[in-house]
C-alpha positions in Angstrom: -110.0 186.3 -101.6 -106.9 183.0 -102.9 -106.0 184.5 -106.0 -103.9 181.8 -108.4 -101.5 183.9 -107.1 -101.6 183.8 -103.6 -102.3 179.3 -104.5 -99.0 180.2 -106.0 -97.3 182.1 -102.8 -98.7 179.6 -100.3 -97.4 176.8 -102.5 -94.1 177.8 -102.2 -94.0 178.6 -98.7 -95.6 175.0 -97.9 -93.0 173.0 -100.9 -90.1 175.2 -99.2 -91.0 173.8 -95.8 -91.6 170.6 -96.3 -88.0 170.1 -98.4 -86.3 171.7 -95.3 -88.2 170.0 -93.0 -86.1 166.5 -92.9 -82.9 168.0 -92.3 -83.9 170.5 -89.5 -82.9 169.6 -85.8 -83.8 171.3 -82.4 -80.4 172.8 -81.8 -80.6 175.9 -80.8 -82.9 178.7 -78.5 -85.2 176.7 -76.4 -86.5 174.2 -78.9 -84.4 171.6 -77.6 -85.6 172.1 -74.3 -89.6 172.5 -74.7 -89.4 169.6 -76.8 -87.8 167.7 -73.8 -90.6 168.9 -71.5 -93.4 167.7 -74.1 -91.4 164.5 -74.1 -91.6 164.3 -70.4 -95.1 165.0 -70.5 -96.0 162.3 -72.8 -94.1 159.5 -71.0 -95.2 160.9 -67.6 -98.8 162.3 -67.6 -99.1 163.8 -64.4 -96.3 166.5 -64.8 -98.1 168.6 -66.9 -99.8 169.0 -63.6 -96.8 170.6 -62.2 -95.9 173.8 -62.8 -92.3 173.6 -62.3 -92.4 171.7 -65.6 -92.8 173.8 -68.2 -89.4 175.4 -66.3 -89.8 179.5 -67.5 -91.8 178.5 -70.7 -95.9 179.2 -71.4 -97.7 175.6 -71.2 -99.7 175.9 -74.6 -97.1 175.8 -76.7 -95.7 172.4 -75.1 -99.1 171.2 -74.3 -100.4 171.3 -77.9 -96.9 169.3 -79.2 -97.9 166.3 -76.7 -100.4 164.6 -79.7 -97.8 165.1 -81.5 -95.2 163.5 -79.5 -97.9 160.5 -78.2 -98.6 160.0 -82.4 -94.9 159.7 -82.9 -92.5 158.3 -80.7 -89.7 160.2 -82.3 -89.4 163.4 -80.3 -86.7 165.7 -81.9 -88.9 165.0 -85.6 -93.0 165.0 -83.7 -92.0 168.3 -81.8 -91.6 169.8 -85.0 -95.0 169.0 -86.5 -96.8 172.0 -84.8 -94.6 174.7 -85.9 -94.6 173.6 -89.4 -98.1 173.7 -89.4 -98.5 176.8 -87.1 -95.8 177.9 -90.3 -98.2 177.2 -93.1 -101.5 178.1 -90.9 -100.1 181.7 -90.5 -100.3 182.7 -93.7 -103.8 182.7 -94.1 -103.9 185.7 -91.5 -101.2 187.3 -92.5 -102.9 187.9 -95.9 -106.1 189.1 -94.8 -103.9 191.3 -92.2 -101.5 192.6 -94.8 -105.1 193.3 -97.3 -106.5 195.1 -94.7 -103.2 197.4 -94.6 -101.5 197.9 -98.2 -104.5 196.1 -100.6 -104.3 193.2 -102.4 -101.1 193.4 -104.6 -98.7 194.1 -101.9 -100.4 191.8 -99.5 -99.4 188.9 -102.0 -95.7 190.7 -102.1 -95.8 190.8 -98.4 -96.9 186.8 -98.3 -93.7 186.0 -101.1 -91.6 187.7 -98.6 -92.5 185.6 -95.5 -92.5 182.4 -97.7 -88.8 182.6 -98.5 -87.9 184.3 -95.0 -85.1 182.6 -93.5 -85.8 183.1 -90.1 -89.2 181.9 -90.5 -88.1 178.9 -92.3 -86.3 178.6 -89.5 -89.4 178.5 -87.0 -91.5 176.6 -89.1 -89.0 173.9 -88.8 -87.8 174.0 -85.3 -89.5 173.2 -81.8 -89.2 176.6 -81.0 -92.5 179.1 -80.1 -92.0 181.8 -82.5 -94.2 179.9 -85.6 -97.2 179.5 -82.8 -96.4 182.7 -81.2 -96.4 184.6 -84.6 -99.9 182.6 -85.6 -101.6 183.9 -82.9 -100.1 187.6 -82.8 -100.8 188.3 -86.4 -104.7 186.5 -86.4 -105.2 188.6 -83.6 -103.4 192.3 -84.9 -106.5 191.2 -88.1 -108.9 190.4 -85.9 -108.0 193.6 -84.2 -107.7 195.8 -87.5 -111.2 194.4 -89.2 -113.2 195.7 -85.6 -111.4 198.9 -86.1 -112.8 199.5 -89.9 -116.0 198.2 -88.7 -116.1 201.0 -86.3 -114.8 203.3 -88.6 -117.7 202.2 -91.1 -120.4 202.7 -88.0 -121.1 199.4 -86.9 -123.6 199.4 -83.9 -121.9 198.9 -80.4 -122.6 194.7 -80.5 -121.0 194.5 -83.6 -118.3 196.7 -82.5 -117.6 194.1 -79.4 -118.0 190.7 -80.9 -115.7 192.3 -83.5 -113.1 193.0 -80.7 -114.0 189.5 -78.6 -111.7 187.3 -81.2 -108.5 189.6 -80.5 -109.2 189.4 -77.0 -109.1 186.0 -76.8 -106.3 185.0 -78.7 -104.6 187.2 -77.1 -104.9 185.7 -74.0 -103.6 182.1 -76.0 -100.6 184.4 -77.1 -99.5 185.0 -73.4 -99.5 181.0 -72.8 -96.4 180.2 -75.4 -94.2 182.7 -74.0 -94.3 184.5 -70.6 -93.4 187.8 -70.8 -95.3 191.3 -70.4 -95.6 192.5 -73.8 -99.0 190.0 -74.8 -100.7 190.8 -71.7 -100.0 194.9 -72.4 -101.8 193.9 -75.9 -104.8 191.3 -74.1 -105.3 194.4 -72.1 -105.4 196.8 -74.6 -108.1 194.8 -76.5 -109.9 194.7 -73.8 -110.3 198.3 -73.0 -110.8 198.8 -76.7 -113.7 196.6 -76.3 -115.3 198.0 -73.6 -114.6 201.5 -74.1 -117.9 203.5 -76.0 -117.3 204.3 -79.5 -116.1 207.4 -80.2 -117.6 210.0 -82.7 -114.9 210.1 -86.3 -115.3 213.4 -88.2 -115.5 212.4 -91.6 -112.3 212.4 -93.9 
């Protein structure tokens, strides 16, 4: 539930990121290379079919940047729009996850910490993949925890399986912005939990 306090925190997060966005640059980490890849894919659409185009990166992030580069040819700016949107969107699954873990008052405090986090401010205003990566990761965790809560509450197996489907798919997308083994392990864990039979739980 979005209380007035939460709306205030969301407004603060948006204001900080919007204020910093015009001054941010793709200087550090993989942001400059990802921006160049997305720009090349717009200038030469056939290159998207060649896996070598993506270098060592996963294809999802650069593919999602393409519409923004096509709409705004100034790649140093347009390649950062996706991160800005993902950096704001992450607050919704983040708040839901925090409420399940620590309750609503502390969830608002956690959201405030994320809103003013220098690292997340940087991720939300550059062409690096961390903002999108965090959105998919937090979304998968939130849905997985919601499914576990449903299992504890005694939901039926079909309902339990449907609750696990969303984190499983989000884990699949989570693998694509970055090529690493961690997301794949998490995806296998979610799928194995989905397919396993319900286990009896003792009453607290």
